[in-house]
N, C-alpha and C positions, 0 to 999 in steps of 0.2 A: 561703458567703464573705459571700453575697449575707445571715445576719443578725449578721455580724461588720460588715460594712459601715455597716450599719443603725445598730448598734451605738456606733461610730466616731462614728456624725453625728448622734447622739440626744447623746453626750457633750460633742462641740465645744458645742452648741448652750448645752446646763447647763456648762461650761466658763462660755463667753461671757457669760451671764445671772448668772453669778456675780461676774462683771465690775462689772456695774450697782450692788454692791452694797460695792467696792473704797470705802472712802470714807477721809478724810482727816481728822487733827487737828483743822480748819475747821468740819467738817462741821458746816450749821445747827441753832439749836436747836428749829426750827420742825417741821426735817423728823425728828429723835425727840422732839420732842411728838406728831407726824401718826402715829407708828411704834409710841407705847408708848400710843396712846387706841384704836387701829387691833385693837391686840391683845386689849384690854378691852373693848369691844363689836362685836365680829364679828358677833355672831350680831343685834345691832341694827338693826347695818347693811346688813346683810345681808339683812331682813326690808321692811328698806324698797325696797332697792329691789329683790327679787324681785316685792312689792306697784308697784311702778312701772314695769316691764317686764309686768307680764300687762296694760296698757291698751293696747289696738291704735293700733296708729299708724303707720298710711299718710296721709300729708296727705289723699288726697279723702275718709278718714271722718273729715268736719266734727262730727260725734260724739265721736266720743272722744280723735278728735286736741284735741278743748277740755276732756275728764276730763283729758288726760296738763296741760296750760296749766293749769289750774287743782289738779292733783295737782301739780305743780312750784311755781305759787306759793307753796303752802303750803307747801312745803318748804322752802325760802327764809326765805317770816315763821317761821319759828319757830326760825330762828336771827338774828331778827333783821330780817333783810333790807329795806328798804322796795319794795312789789313794785307796780309796775300790766303790766296789759296793752299792748299798741302795738299797736292795730287796724289794719287797714283791707279796704273791702269785702272778699269772699270769698274772706280769707285768714285761713291758720290764725293766732293769736295768735302774735309775739314776745314770751315771757316776759323783761319789763326787771326788771332790780333794783339797788338802789343804796347800798352804806357807802361815807357820807364819816370820814373821817382827818383826823381834828385836826394843822393842824398839816403833814400834804402837801401836797404842788406836786406832786406825777405822778399820774394818775390811767389808772388800763387797765382796757379795758374787756376780760372773759373772752367769750369766740363757742363759742357749740357746739349741737349740733340736735336739737327728741326726736326728731324724726319719724324714721322706716326706712323700708328699701324695699319692693316692695308685698313680697306671701308666694303660693306656692305650699303652700296648710299638707302634699297629696302626696306633697311632697318630702321635708318632715321626719319625722325619727326621730318618730312617736307621733305627730306631724300637726297636732301642737298649738302652734303658733311664740310664742304669746304666753301660751306655761306653762310659767316657770323650769323648767330640769331641771338636774340636779347629777352630772356626769360623773368619775367617779375615772381621766379623764384626756381625751387628744382621743378626738373617733369613730377617729381614722386611729388611733389606737395603740390602738385594743382598748377603750377604756374604758366602765367601763358605768353604768348611774343608781343614784344610791349617794343613798339619806334625808341632808335633812340633820342635823348632828351635835345628840347631844341638848345643852341648855343648859351651859356651860361649861367642853364637848371645843371643841378648835381647830380648825379648817380646814385642812386640803393648799394651801399656796400651787400646787401645781401642777395639783389639779380643776378644774374649765371649768365654768360654767353657761355653756346654753345659753341661748336666747329669739332673739327679733330685738330686735335692738338692743343686744344688750349691750353690743357692742365697741361700735358707731358708732351712736350716739353718746351715748347714755342714758351711758357709764361714770363720762362727765370731770367728771358734774349731781355726780352721785351723789360722785364722789369732791371737787368746792368745794366743797359740803356738810358734806362729812365734815374736810375741813380746816376751814373754823371751830367745825364743835366742838371738835374738837380743842384748838385757842390759844386758845378763849375760855378753854374751859376750864386752860387753864395760864399764865391771864394774858400773851398774846403778842399785843402790840400790831401789827396790820395798818398798812404804811409805806405806801400806797397808797391815794388815792381806786376802789375799786374799781366794775364797774360790769359787771353781767350782763345776758350778750342771748344768748338762747335761743327760736334758730327752729324755728319748724313747718312747714314742706315745702325742706330742703336739697335730700334727695332728687327732688325732683320738680321741681326748675332751680333751686329759690329763684325763680320767677317776679313773688313781689312786695316780691321783697326794697330794689330797688331805690324802690319806692315806700314803702316803709316806713319807707325811713333818712332818704326827704326830704322828708317829712309830721314826722316826730322828730328831727329833725337837731338843735336846740339840746339835746336828754339827750346826742346822742350823741357830745361832743365828745369827747375821748381823747389824750395823748399817743404810747399803741398800742395795738391790739387783738391778743388773746391766741386765737392758733382751736384750739380744744381738739378736736379730730378727727384718725381716723387714724390709722397702724399705728407702732410703733419699731419699728425697725433687725431686721431677718432674725435676725440675731446674740440677740435683745436686750437689745441696750445702747441704752439712750432715743437718743434725735434731738429732734434740730428742725429743726422747717427755714422757710428764709423765701421763698417762694415757692410755689404750688400750680398748674398743669397749668389750664389755661381747655377746656371742652368744649362741640362742640353733635353734636349727633344726627340722619337722616334716616333716614325707608323706602323702599323701593324695591318698586316690583311690576311687573314681567316679563309678558307678555300673549302667549300661545298660542292655539288653538280658544275659542270661547263656550264651553262643554261639554267634557270629559273624555271622548277618545275610545277604544276598542279599542287596545287596543298592536298587536293583532296583525292590524288591519283597518286600522289609520290607519300604524303604524310603518314609516320610511323614509319617510312622506308630508310630516306636522305636522309641523310646529312643535314641539322643547317647550321651553318655559319654564323647566324646570326646567339645563337645559345651560345656555337662552340666558343665564340671569341665572348660572352657575355658569365660564360663560369670563367674561361682561363681571367680574364682580367678582376671576377670578384675574386681569384686562386691569390692574390701579391695583396689584399690585404685583409684587417680583420674588422669587425663591428665596427670597431671602436676607432677607426680611424690608420691602428701602425700599421706600416711597410711587411711582408710576411718575406722578403725575398732574404735570399739566407747574406750573411751580410749587409743588410747595404747601413746600415748606420756605420759600422766599422769604423773606423780613424778621426770620430770628429774631435779635433782638438778642444780643452777644457777651458771653459772664459775666465777670465780673472778674476783676483776680489775687488777688483774696480768695476766691473761687466755685471756679476753679481748685485753691487748695491744699488747698479745703473738701475734693473729689474722692480729690486725693490723698492726705488722709488718712484717707479711710473706707476700711474692711476693703473687701473683695474675698469678695459671700457667693454669686458665680455657681457655681460648685461645691460648694457646701455645698445651695443651691436644687435645681439640678438634679438632685440624689441623691431631694433632701424632694420634688421632683414627680414623679419619673420622665420625666425630661428626657433628651433622648440627647443632643439640639443643643439652639442658642438661636441665634434668630434675630437680627443687628444684623453680621453679617462679625466676630464674637471683638470687638465691646464692652460693658463692661461695664454691665449696668446699668441703675448710677447716671449711668451718663454717656448711656444713650438715651432714658432719659425724659424728656430734657431736648429733647429730641425731638418734633415732633410725630406725634402716629403717627391709624391708621388702621386701625382694629378691625371686624369683623364679629362681629358682636354675636348670634344669628340668624340663620336658615334656616331659610324653611317653605314646604312644597311638597308637595296629595295626604297619601300616607301613607306611615308606614313600620309595621313591628315585621311582631304578626298582626292591622293595619289593613289591613298593608298593599293595593293590590289594582295588576292586572296593565291602567293607563295610562295616556294621555300628559296630565300636569296640564292643566288651564285657565288657570294662573296661577304664578307662584312669584315669590314674598316673601323682603329680605331689612333685617336692620333696622342701622346704621349708625350709629359713633358719635366722632368724630374729635378728641380731645385736642390741647391746642393750651398750646405756651410763649409768653413775653414778645412779642415784635413785630407775630405770627402772627392775627389776623381771625377768631372763629368765623363771618363770612357768607363773606368770602372764601373761606375755605376750601370751604366746602357747593360755591357758584360754580363755582372749579376743578375739584370733582370730578362736577360739570356737563355744565360742558363738556369730561372724559374721556369723559365718558357719549355724548354729542353725539359727538365725536371718533370713538364705534366704531359710529356707524351708528344709534342710538335716535333717537326723536322723542318730545319730556319731556311730561307734561302732568302734570295735580293733580286731576284724576277719572279715574275708570272713562270711557275713551271710549265714545263712538260707533261702530255699527257702521259710520258713514263714517267716521270716523276712521283705524278696524282693518283698512281695505280699503283705503285712501287710505296707507299706514305701513306696510312689513313687521315693523319693528321699532321696539313703544312700550312705554315704563318710566311709569310715575307716580311722584311721590316725594311726598312726606309732611312737610318740616322739620318741626323740635319746638323749636329754641331756641335757645340758652345763651346765653354766657358766654369774655370774650376771661383768659386768662392773665394771673395780677399778681406777682412781686415787690421784694421788701426788700431793700436795702443792710445784707449784714451789718456792716457798716464803722460805723453810726451807734452813735450813744450807747449808745440803751434797748438796741438787737441785744447788747451789749455786757452792760449789765449781764443781762442774759435769760442768755447765755455762763454770767457768773462764776458764777450764782447755782445755774445748774442745777449746774455744776462743782462746785462747793463742796460739794453733798450727794452726784452723782454721779463723779464725776473727769470724765477724756476724755469729752466724747460728742462726739456726731456731729454733722455739719450739713450737711444736706441746700440747695442752691442752692432745688430746688422738688425736689417733693412728687409721687409719681405719681400720686395721684389728683387728684380737681377740686375746689374751695372756693372761695365767691363771693368772694375775699379783695380782687376790683379793684371791687369797692363800695364797702370799705376805707380802698383805698388809691390809686384812684384818686378818688373822687368824697367823700368825707372827707376825702379823704390826708394819712392818718395809716399807719403802721409797721405790718406784719401781720402777727409771726409766731408760729408752729404747732410746737404743744405735748401732743404725739400718744402715747396713755397705752396704746394695746390690745394685744394680740400681732400678732403679722403675719400668724400662723394663723390669724384668729377666722370663715375663709371670711365676709369683708366679703360685701354685695351677694347671696349665696349662701343655701342652705339650709343650715341647722342651724348658724345664726352662730353663736360660744358667745366670751368669756373666759379667761382663764386669771386665778386669781383673783389668782397674787404679781403680775400686771400688774395688776388694781385696784387691790389695795397699795399698790404703788410708785403711784400714779394721786395718791394720797393725797398720799402725802408731796411730792410736784412740785407739788401745784397749795397745798403751805403752805406751798413754800420762794418760789415763785411772790408769794402774797398777802402774805407779808414781805422779796423781796427787797427790796435797797440800792439 
């Protein structure tokens, strides 16, 4: 029965995926041009992509980050794009490109980022996150490593390419330059002035983005920013999003004895910081996942009627996802996933104290640390959210410090917690009713049929810089598969998503 249920779930996904290719008689010529070009040049496309993926791209690795920027600059220059690096002290360069289209009255900026999340090689199959590996299917589905097909042989669209940033977020960069190749080959003219803005520290929280935008503000004027980041819907249907959650993070450490103690000699006497922290974290959410921090949900900006209708029209993927992820229940009191991501969330992203497994010892730990992130929605400020959590911690009897406590502090306060804040940014949301929003929707639906419209993406992208600071609409155009292991080990891209991405970018470059 389990095998039958798995087969049915996979069949449903495939059938939904096929729907993304149901097109009408008005399918744009640019989409067909992209498809033909891709079929004729799959080997060259993959060769360029694997070379890009082979360059390590953690934002703190300054030497390799600059190698990425230089490589991407050359990719654009080969397509006739005017390129320059936007520099700011201590920041990875932004790769900026521009194409001026005679007679165009609209300017679009395509945003993506070329940096990736940090890697732990030991957690990757093969232990080499920057060595692209082709597999016959996802690892979870039993996919095995396979060689690149010989010249002239086709790539199976269900194959997966594994490496850091395959899905997040080098795929849109490859898709954009390939789309330019296809349009040039078929003599199809762009319909907008085009700018490219490829950031190098998005996964580090974009700490310099606002300063870079301020420094180069005159270059960055546009009618809209198209944010090429994130996954398509879980059904594999194309979706677009008009907002993204904000994000902030912090770490907390609870203190017990100054050194680890023998659990037999001191158990029942010395306070255990791991247990203390576990109880503190448990006090922050109820059994259904609702955050209990006072004021946590205050200020949420209501959804418009158009946004509410988008929810009603979107597929309900929850049952399918529970089967895929092996979940017997979900938080939210029965609410749908697409509704719950329009609320702020508090997540425990890691917990550490002493040791487990083969290195576990019979001790009372001296400290316990948790790493926490908060995802924010429009109307909720990231700094105030952390302040509210700090007030909750104080209400649980803790004295908060910002550095390790000295002996005097330890003896004065029975419950001590150190907090290290990590910055962040607020959520943003663009109206679906704007003229440019409708233009993007119409363009993509001409290629794919009915698409899914999301008021807010579950993940975080620094859209507020563009919407609040540059006063320009920002619309998300994701292409990665939802199961790409984003931010985790064994990140991957399903090849059909990459192929679709090329067509998607071609359509947007030529939309009316």
